[in-house]
N, C-alpha and C positions, 0 to 999 in steps of 0.2 A: 835079677829082680828079687825084691824082698818077698818072703812067703805070704805076707798079708795081701799084697797086691794081686798075686795070682789067685789067692783064695776069693777075694772080692770079684775078680774078673770071672772066675768060674761060677760064682753064685749069682751074677747079674741076671741071667735068664730066669732064674727062680723068682727074683724080685719083680721082674717085668711081668711075668705071667700072673703073679698074685695081685699085683696092682691093677692089671687090666681086667682080671676076673672081678675084682671088687668094684671097679668102675662100671663094668657091664651089668653087674647085678643090680645096680641102682636103676638102670633103665630097662630092666627085664619086664617090669610091670607095664610098660607102655608099648609092648609088642614090637620092640625094636625101633620105635620112633623116639626121637629126642625132642621134648618140648620144654620150654621154659616155664617154670611154675609161676603162678599168679602172685606169689609173695616175693619173688626174687627181685623185682624192680619196683620203683615207686609208681610207674605207669602201668598198672595192671588193668584188667577189664573193668573193675569197679571204678577206677579213676576215669576211664573213658566214658562210662555211663553217667558219671556225675557232672561232666562238662555240659554246659548249656549249649543250645543251638548256635547262639551268637559266638561263643568261644570257639566252637568247632569250625564255624565259617571263618572266623578271624585267623585261625591257625592253618586252615586248609590251603593246599597248593593252588586252588582256584578260588580263594576266598576274597574278602573285602579289600585286602591289602594289595591285590595283584591286578594286572591288566587283564587277566583272564576273566575277571568279574566286571570291570568297568567298561571294557570295549563293547560287550554285548548290551550293557545297560544304555550306553550312548547310541548304539546302532539302532535301538528301538525307535529313535527319532526318525530315521529314514523310513521305517515301516509305517509309522504314523503319518508321515508326510505323503507316502504312497497311497495310504488309505484315504487321506484327505483329497487326493487327486481324483477320486471316484466322483466327486461332485463337479469336477471340471468337464467341459464338453470334450469329446474325443478328438475333435480337430485341433485342439490346443495342446494335446499331449505330444511329447517327443518320443519318436521311435528309438533313437539312439540311447537316450537316457534310460528308458524302460528296458531296452535290451541289455544295457550295462548292469542294471539292477538285477535282472534275471540271471545273467551270467555270474555276477558276484555271488548271488544267493546260492546257486548250484555248486560253484567251485568251492566256496568256503564252507558250505555244509559238509561236503565230503572231507575237507581238510580237518574239520573239528573232530572227526572220528579217527584220524590218523595220528594226530599229535599226542604227546604225553605231557600233562594229564589230559584225558579226553574232556572236552568242554561242551557239555550238553546245553548250557545256557546260550552259548555262542552258536551252536548248531541250530537251536530253535529260532533264534532271531534271523539267521541266514536263510533258513527254510521259509519263513514267512516273508522275508524280503523277496525271495525268488517267486513265491506264490503271488505277491502283489504285482511284481513285474510281469508275470505271465498273464494275469487278469487284465492289466492295462494294455499289454500288447494285443490281447484278444479283442478288447474294446476298439483299439485303433484299426485292427484288421476288419472287424465287422463294419465300422464306419466307412473305411475306404471301399469295401465291397458294395455298400449301399450307395455310395456316391457314383460308382461306375454304373450301377443299374439305373440311377436317375439320369445320368448324362447320356446313356445309350438311347432311350426313347426320344430325348430332345434332339439328338442329331438326326434321327429318322424323319422327324417332322419338317426339318429345314430343307 
């Protein structure tokens, strides 16, 4: 082997230690933590603060361009229809339909907190859908109980 190769091979640990020491001294001010400076990229905190609410929602993983936004918006129609059914007489309400709304609301509310990204808008609509279903089922149960009380005295008179 030529003498220059052995000399560089022998000197390699010296160069590695000095370069590592120089690299570590840059981050010694941050108590051992490595953070990207705000001037390193074009997307610093100041750029984030300058974005409008609409732009942040547009670029969000649950923003206006995604199903994560439009599914709950459209599902509010079910909640509004359930609230509209409060005006209907309880004997005209469907037990199976309202049980399905209650189950859907309960199951999907939980699911909204398990998925990534967590979708609070969808969780809210499903929670209220479940609440409307429970309220309607309660109305149906109260109506059925009152009908049994009315039917019982009529049978005793006959």
